[in-house]
C-alpha positions as CSV (number, residue, x, y, z in Angstrom):
1,X,26.1,-32.7,25.7
2,X,24.4,-32.0,23.1
3,X,25.0,-28.6,21.3
4,X,21.4,-27.5,21.8
5,X,21.8,-28.4,25.3
6,X,25.1,-26.4,25.9
7,X,23.7,-23.4,23.8
8,X,20.2,-23.1,26.0
9,X,22.4,-23.4,29.2
10,X,24.5,-20.5,28.0
11,X,21.2,-18.7,26.9
12,X,22.5,-18.4,23.7
13,X,21.2,-19.3,20.3
14,X,22.3,-21.9,18.1
15,X,23.4,-20.4,15.5
16,X,25.7,-18.4,17.6
17,X,27.4,-21.5,18.8
18,X,28.2,-21.4,15.0
19,X,29.8,-17.5,14.5
20,X,32.3,-17.0,12.7
21,X,34.2,-13.4,12.2
22,X,32.1,-11.5,9.8
23,X,33.7,-12.0,6.1
24,X,33.5,-8.1,5.3
25,X,37.2,-6.0,4.8
26,X,38.2,-3.8,8.2
27,X,37.0,-1.0,6.2
28,X,34.2,-2.0,5.4
29,X,33.3,-3.0,9.0
30,X,34.5,0.5,9.6
31,X,32.3,2.1,7.8
32,X,29.7,-0.2,9.1
33,X,30.3,1.4,12.9
34,X,29.8,4.2,11.5
35,X,27.0,3.9,9.1
36,X,25.1,2.3,12.8
37,X,26.2,5.4,15.1
38,X,25.1,7.9,12.3
39,X,21.8,5.7,11.6
40,X,21.0,6.3,15.9
41,X,21.5,9.6,15.4
42,X,19.6,10.4,12.2
43,X,17.4,7.2,11.6
44,X,15.6,9.5,8.7
45,X,19.1,9.4,6.7
46,X,18.4,7.5,3.3
47,X,21.4,6.1,1.0
48,X,22.3,9.2,-0.2
49,X,22.6,11.2,2.5
50,X,24.4,8.8,4.3
51,X,27.0,8.9,1.6
52,X,27.3,12.4,1.5
53,X,27.6,12.7,5.5
54,X,30.6,9.6,5.2
55,X,31.9,12.2,2.1
56,X,32.0,14.5,5.4
57,X,34.4,12.2,8.1
58,X,36.5,11.7,5.0
59,X,35.5,8.6,3.3
60,X,34.8,8.8,-0.1
61,X,32.6,5.9,-1.2
62,X,30.1,4.9,-3.8
63,X,26.1,5.2,-2.9
64,X,26.3,1.6,-3.9
65,X,28.2,0.3,-1.3
66,X,26.6,2.0,1.2
67,X,23.1,0.6,0.0
68,X,24.6,-2.7,0.5
69,X,26.4,-2.1,3.9
70,X,22.7,-0.7,5.1
71,X,20.9,-3.5,3.8
72,X,23.0,-6.3,5.2
73,X,23.1,-4.4,8.7
74,X,18.9,-4.9,8.5
75,X,19.0,-0.2,8.8
76,X,15.9,0.7,6.8
77,X,14.9,4.9,7.0
78,X,12.3,6.1,8.2
79,X,10.4,7.9,5.8
80,X,7.7,7.7,3.1
81,X,9.1,5.4,0.4
82,X,7.8,5.1,-3.9
83,X,5.6,2.2,-4.7
84,X,4.4,1.4,-1.1
85,X,1.4,0.2,-2.8
86,X,2.8,-3.0,-4.0
87,X,2.3,-6.3,-2.3
88,X,4.8,-8.4,-0.8
89,X,4.9,-11.9,-0.8
90,X,2.3,-12.6,1.8
91,X,-0.3,-14.7,2.1
92,X,-2.9,-11.9,4.0
93,X,-1.9,-8.5,5.4
94,X,-2.8,-7.2,8.9
95,X,-3.7,-3.6,9.4
96,X,-2.1,-1.2,12.0
97,X,-4.3,-1.5,14.9
98,X,-2.6,1.2,16.8
99,X,-3.5,4.3,15.2
100,X,-5.7,6.2,18.1
101,X,-5.3,3.6,20.5
102,X,-5.1,4.3,24.3
103,X,-2.3,1.9,25.9
104,X,-3.9,1.3,29.3
105,X,-3.0,-1.7,30.9
106,X,0.3,-3.7,31.0
107,X,-0.2,-7.0,27.7
108,X,-2.6,-4.8,25.8
109,X,0.2,-4.2,23.4
110,X,3.6,-6.4,22.8
111,X,6.0,-5.3,19.8
112,X,9.3,-6.1,18.7
113,X,11.9,-5.5,16.2
114,X,15.3,-6.4,15.4
115,X,18.8,-4.2,15.5
116,X,22.2,-4.7,14.4
117,X,24.7,-4.7,16.9
118,X,28.3,-4.6,16.2
119,X,31.5,-6.6,17.6
120,X,34.9,-5.8,17.6
121,X,35.8,-7.6,14.4
122,X,32.1,-8.7,13.1
123,X,28.3,-8.2,14.0
124,X,25.4,-10.0,15.3
125,X,21.4,-9.0,15.2
126,X,19.2,-8.1,18.7
127,X,15.5,-9.1,18.8
128,X,13.5,-7.8,21.9
129,X,10.0,-8.3,22.5
130,X,9.0,-5.1,24.5
131,X,5.2,-4.6,26.4
132,X,4.0,-1.3,25.4
133,X,2.1,0.1,28.7
134,X,5.0,-0.7,30.8
135,X,7.8,-0.7,28.3
136,X,9.2,-4.0,29.7
137,X,11.6,-5.8,27.9
138,X,9.8,-9.6,27.9
139,X,12.7,-11.7,25.8
140,X,15.5,-11.2,23.3
141,X,17.4,-13.1,21.7
142,X,20.8,-12.6,19.4
143,X,21.3,-14.3,16.3
144,X,24.3,-14.4,13.6
145,X,21.8,-14.4,10.3
146,X,18.5,-12.2,10.2
147,X,16.7,-16.0,9.5
148,X,12.8,-16.4,11.0
149,X,14.4,-18.9,13.6
150,X,15.6,-16.5,16.6
151,X,12.7,-14.3,16.5
152,X,10.7,-17.3,17.2
153,X,12.8,-18.2,19.8
154,X,12.6,-14.8,21.5
155,X,8.6,-14.9,20.4
156,X,8.2,-18.6,22.5
157,X,10.3,-17.8,25.5
158,X,8.1,-14.3,25.8
159,X,4.6,-16.2,25.2
160,X,6.0,-18.3,28.4
161,X,5.3,-15.1,30.6
162,X,2.2,-14.2,28.9
163,X,-0.4,-13.7,26.1
164,X,-0.8,-10.0,25.2
165,X,-3.9,-9.0,23.5
166,X,-2.2,-7.3,20.3
167,X,1.2,-7.9,18.9
168,X,2.9,-5.1,17.0
169,X,5.6,-5.6,14.1
170,X,7.0,-4.1,10.8
171,X,6.5,-6.0,7.7
172,X,9.6,-7.8,7.2
173,X,10.1,-11.0,6.2
174,X,11.0,-12.5,9.6
175,X,7.3,-11.5,11.2
176,X,5.3,-11.7,7.9
177,X,6.7,-15.4,7.1
178,X,3.9,-18.0,8.0
179,X,5.9,-19.4,11.0
180,X,5.8,-16.1,12.9
181,X,1.6,-15.3,12.0
182,X,0.5,-18.7,12.3
183,X,2.4,-18.7,16.6
184,X,-0.1,-15.4,16.8
185,X,-2.9,-17.3,15.3
186,X,-2.7,-20.2,18.1
187,X,-2.6,-17.9,21.1
188,X,-5.6,-16.0,19.6
189,X,-3.6,-13.0,19.6
190,X,-4.9,-10.0,17.4
191,X,-2.2,-8.9,15.0
192,X,-1.2,-5.4,13.9
193,X,1.6,-4.5,11.0
194,X,3.5,-1.1,11.1
195,X,2.3,0.6,7.7
196,X,5.5,0.2,5.0
197,X,8.7,2.3,5.7
198,X,7.1,4.1,8.7
199,X,9.0,2.8,11.8
200,X,8.0,5.2,14.0
201,X,4.3,3.1,14.1
202,X,6.6,1.0,16.4
203,X,8.2,4.1,18.0
204,X,8.8,2.6,21.7
205,X,10.6,-0.2,20.7
206,X,13.0,2.5,18.6
207,X,13.4,4.3,21.6
208,X,14.7,1.2,22.9
209,X,17.5,0.6,20.8
210,X,18.3,3.9,21.1
211,X,19.1,3.5,25.1
212,X,20.4,0.3,24.3
213,X,22.9,1.5,21.8
214,X,24.4,4.8,23.6
215,X,23.7,3.0,27.1
216,X,25.8,-0.2,26.2
217,X,26.6,-1.3,23.1
218,X,28.1,2.0,21.8
219,X,30.6,2.1,25.2
220,X,32.2,-1.6,24.8
221,X,33.8,-3.5,22.1
222,X,32.2,-7.3,22.2
223,X,34.9,-9.5,21.4
224,X,32.6,-12.5,20.8
225,X,29.1,-13.7,20.3
226,X,29.3,-15.0,24.4
227,X,30.6,-11.1,25.6
228,X,28.2,-9.7,23.6
229,X,25.3,-11.9,25.1
230,X,26.9,-11.5,28.8
231,X,26.7,-7.7,28.3
232,X,23.5,-7.0,26.6
233,X,21.7,-9.8,29.6
234,X,23.4,-7.7,32.4
235,X,22.2,-4.3,30.6
236,X,18.6,-5.7,30.1
237,X,18.1,-6.7,33.8
238,X,19.1,-3.0,34.3
239,X,16.8,-1.6,32.1
240,X,14.0,-3.5,33.6
241,X,14.8,-3.8,37.1
242,X,16.8,-0.4,37.8
243,X,16.1,2.0,35.1
244,X,14.1,4.9,35.9
245,X,11.4,6.3,33.2
246,X,10.2,9.5,33.1
247,X,6.9,8.5,31.1
248,X,6.9,6.0,33.9
249,X,6.4,8.5,37.0
250,X,10.2,7.4,36.9
251,X,9.1,3.7,37.8
252,X,11.2,1.1,36.8
253,X,9.2,-1.1,34.0
254,X,9.6,-4.1,36.1
255,X,7.7,-2.4,38.7
256,X,5.0,-0.9,36.3
257,X,4.1,-4.6,34.8
258,X,4.4,-6.9,37.6
259,X,1.9,-4.2,39.2
260,X,-0.4,-4.3,36.3
261,X,-1.4,-8.1,36.0
């Protein structure tokens, strides 16, 4: 059986098969755990405040080191930054389409995002695709690197369920890539990009990450990638099928999504 087939049976991205513990020092891994937890509490802290906060916790690290670790984790503070008008290297830019829009039905708007997930001695990345109206998680994928391939895998899996009218993402390189944009265009999906430095434009996925971190990740120390996959799969099943949402009138995402179309 090929590696691709084995990974498919286990629900793993093929890149995860080659996972090795991160080549970061034990001290850096500890700092990353602390930064991840503090970012979940205060996502508006930039590297200056994160550095100052670590000092209050007894870790006199330099800001340069904190900035590098935040970049490695894919964590970007939520606040307007200077020179936001400078264009990135993309062929075409897409506007944010959701400002003032009433979200009234399932598959009207989907969005996705990537978050950092810690392991006992390393880290991985998690992407999820969510329906805004029902908060239903249509697909998710795990990777050991911030490449585009695992984002495409999650997108392809979600599109096997349904097709949204609008797909909203931030302006990360994975989502502005030609491959990702072309997938959406081929399905006649309208593309919406968050404003730069405006993670609140994708607020429902940000809330999902808080739930994932506080209700699952921070309560456990995943030993390995397969361990993380098993636990996160169990959590998303709970999240979709059993977790009651106040915003959904105490229904589950699955109840709202399956009734909505």
